[in-house]
C-alpha positions in Angstrom: 0.0 0.0 0.0 1.5 3.3 -1.0 2.1 6.1 1.5 -0.6 8.4 0.2 -3.3 5.8 0.5 -2.1 5.0 4.1 -2.3 8.7 5.0 -5.8 8.9 3.5 -7.1 5.9 5.5 -5.6 7.2 8.7 -7.0 10.7 8.2 -10.4 9.4 7.3 -10.6 7.2 10.4 -9.3 10.1 12.6 -11.7 12.7 11.2 -14.7 10.3 11.0 -14.1 7.5 13.5 -16.4 4.6 13.8 -18.6 4.3 16.9 -17.2 7.3 18.7 -19.4 8.1 21.7 -20.3 5.9 24.7 -23.8 4.7 25.5 -25.6 3.7 28.7 -26.0 0.0 28.4 -24.9 -2.5 31.1 -24.4 -5.3 28.6 -21.1 -3.7 27.5 -17.8 -4.4 29.3 -16.0 -1.1 30.0 -12.2 -0.5 30.2 -10.1 2.7 30.3 -6.9 2.8 28.3 -4.4 5.6 28.8 -0.8 6.3 27.7 2.0 7.4 29.9 3.8 9.0 26.9 1.0 10.8 25.0 -2.4 12.5 25.6 -4.2 9.3 24.7 -6.9 8.4 27.2 -9.7 6.3 25.7 -12.7 4.6 27.3 -13.9 1.5 25.5 -17.2 -0.3 25.7 -17.2 -3.8 24.3 -20.3 -5.9 23.8 -19.8 -9.7 23.4 -22.8 -12.0 22.9 -22.7 -15.7 22.3 -18.9 -15.5 21.8 -19.1 -12.9 19.1 -18.0 -9.2 19.3 -21.3 -7.4 18.6 -20.2 -3.8 19.2 -17.2 -1.7 20.3 -17.6 2.0 21.2 -15.1 4.6 22.4 -14.6 8.1 23.6 -11.9 10.2 25.1 -9.0 12.3 24.1 -6.3 10.9 21.8 -3.9 11.7 19.0 -4.6 11.0 15.4 -2.7 7.7 15.4 -4.6 6.4 18.5 -8.0 7.6 17.3 -7.6 6.2 13.7 -6.2 2.9 15.0 -9.2 2.5 17.4 -11.6 3.2 14.5 -9.9 0.7 12.3 -9.8 -1.8 15.1 -13.5 -1.5 15.6 -14.2 -2.0 11.9 -11.9 -5.1 12.0 -13.4 -6.8 15.1 -17.1 -6.3 15.1 -18.9 -9.5 14.0 -15.9 -11.7 14.7 -15.9 -14.6 17.1 -13.7 -14.0 20.2 -10.8 -16.3 19.1 -10.9 -14.8 15.6 -10.8 -11.2 17.0 -7.9 -12.2 19.4 -6.0 -13.7 16.4 -6.4 -10.3 14.5 -5.2 -8.4 17.6 -2.3 -10.8 18.0 -1.2 -10.3 14.4 -1.6 -6.5 14.7 0.7 -6.5 17.8 3.2 -8.7 15.9 3.2 -6.3 13.0 3.7 -3.2 15.3 6.5 -5.1 17.1 8.2 -6.1 13.8 7.6 -9.8 14.2 6.2 -12.2 11.6 2.5 -11.7 11.0 -0.4 -12.7 8.7 -1.0 -9.6 6.5 -4.2 -11.1 5.2 -5.9 -10.9 8.6 -5.3 -7.1 9.1 -7.3 -5.4 6.3 -7.0 -1.6 6.7 -4.9 -2.0 9.9 -2.0 -2.7 7.6 -1.6 1.1 7.3 0.5 0.9 10.5 3.0 -1.5 9.1 5.7 1.2 9.2 4.9 2.7 12.6 8.0 1.0 14.1 10.0 3.7 12.3 8.5 6.0 14.9 8.9 4.0 18.1 7.2 6.7 20.3 4.0 6.1 18.2 3.8 2.4 18.6 2.0 2.6 21.9 -0.5 5.1 20.3 -1.4 2.5 17.7 -1.5 -0.4 20.2 -3.3 1.2 23.1 -6.9 0.3 22.5 -6.0 -3.0 20.9 -4.4 -4.1 24.1 -7.4 -3.0 26.1 -9.8 -4.8 23.8 -7.6 -7.9 24.1 -7.8 -7.8 27.9 -11.6 -7.7 27.8 -11.9 -10.4 25.1 -9.6 -12.8 27.0 -11.8 -12.4 30.1 -14.9 -13.2 27.9 -13.4 -16.5 26.6 
């Protein structure tokens, strides 16, 4: 994927993020994610029913990388079975940490395949993925 297309996808997901805004619904698991190195502080709501990720919502203050990564994550995980979602998250983490990963699983999340060139941005891209992983592992 060329650099300009990556930039377009990141900006679109930053300016028009999927499912931004929390709701009052006790069927969602809630988790707060925050960064020690950036302004990123995101609250996540994750709804799992019958072993399937039904919905993910978020709100908070975050940089462009964190916000766009969260939006792309939401688009990647909704509708997936827990194990499938965890596999996608695992491959995203591997990509960010420059390990072998399955590119086919990541879809638009592949736009962050060069983020390791900016080590201080890795946590921005990973923050909400890690929080979602924690919730999904508890749901297994």
